[in-house]
C-alpha positions as CSV (number, residue, x, y, z in Angstrom):
1,M,0.0,0.0,0.0
2,A,1.3,3.4,-0.9
3,K,1.7,6.0,1.8
4,I,1.5,9.8,1.4
5,M,2.3,12.3,4.1
6,V,0.9,15.8,3.8
7,N,1.0,18.9,6.1
8,M,-2.1,20.4,7.6
9,H,-2.2,23.3,5.1
10,Q,-2.0,20.9,2.1
11,A,-4.7,18.7,3.7
12,K,-7.1,21.6,4.0
13,T,-6.6,22.8,0.5
14,E,-6.6,19.3,-1.2
15,L,-9.1,17.4,1.0
16,S,-11.2,16.1,-1.9
17,K,-8.1,14.8,-3.7
18,L,-6.7,13.2,-0.6
19,V,-10.1,11.5,0.1
20,A,-10.0,10.1,-3.4
21,R,-6.5,8.8,-2.9
22,A,-7.5,7.2,0.4
23,L,-10.5,5.5,-1.2
24,A,-8.2,4.2,-3.9
25,G,-6.2,2.4,-1.2
26,E,-3.4,4.9,-0.4
27,E,-2.6,5.6,3.2
28,V,-2.9,9.3,3.8
29,I,-1.1,10.7,6.9
30,V,-1.7,14.4,7.9
31,T,1.2,16.0,9.8
32,R,1.5,19.0,12.1
33,R,4.9,20.6,12.2
34,G,6.3,17.3,10.8
35,T,4.7,15.1,13.3
36,P,2.0,12.6,12.1
37,V,-1.3,13.5,13.8
38,V,-4.1,11.7,11.9
39,R,-4.6,9.1,9.2
40,L,-7.2,9.4,6.5
41,V,-8.8,6.0,5.9
42,P,-12.1,4.9,4.2
43,I,-14.9,3.5,6.2
44,S,-14.9,-0.1,5.1
45,Q,-18.2,-1.3,6.4
46,Q,-21.4,0.4,7.5
47,R,-22.7,-0.7,10.9
48,T,-25.9,-2.7,10.8
49,P,-27.9,-2.5,14.0
50,G,-28.8,-6.0,15.3
51,F,-26.3,-7.7,13.0
52,L,-25.2,-10.1,15.9
53,K,-28.6,-10.5,17.4
54,G,-29.0,-14.0,18.8
55,S,-25.3,-14.8,18.5
56,I,-24.1,-13.2,21.7
57,W,-24.9,-14.4,25.2
58,I,-24.5,-12.3,28.3
59,S,-24.6,-14.0,31.7
60,P,-27.4,-12.8,34.0
61,D,-24.8,-11.9,36.6
62,F,-22.4,-10.0,34.3
63,D,-22.7,-6.8,36.4
64,A,-22.5,-8.5,39.8
65,P,-19.9,-7.1,42.2
66,L,-16.4,-8.5,41.8
67,P,-14.8,-10.7,44.5
68,E,-12.7,-8.8,47.0
69,E,-9.4,-10.3,45.8
70,V,-10.1,-9.1,42.2
71,L,-11.0,-5.6,43.5
72,R,-7.7,-5.5,45.4
73,E,-5.8,-6.3,42.2
74,F,-7.5,-3.5,40.3
75,E,-6.8,-1.0,43.2
76,G,-3.1,-1.9,43.3
77,G,-3.3,-4.0,46.4
């Protein structure tokens, strides 16, 4: 995959072109003062509400309090 790095000014003035390049498969990195700050990537899949309905099981006690020994570990004890 090709990678292109552009500064913030270039990204603002050429956003449409950069989006087209990202959609074509290029990795577009926007920099600020030479430091990479964001990556422009296409959205690969739309979220479909209910897509996993019926395939996920949650225990009835999933939100029950944790045992004391587990709580101590989380609290650094």
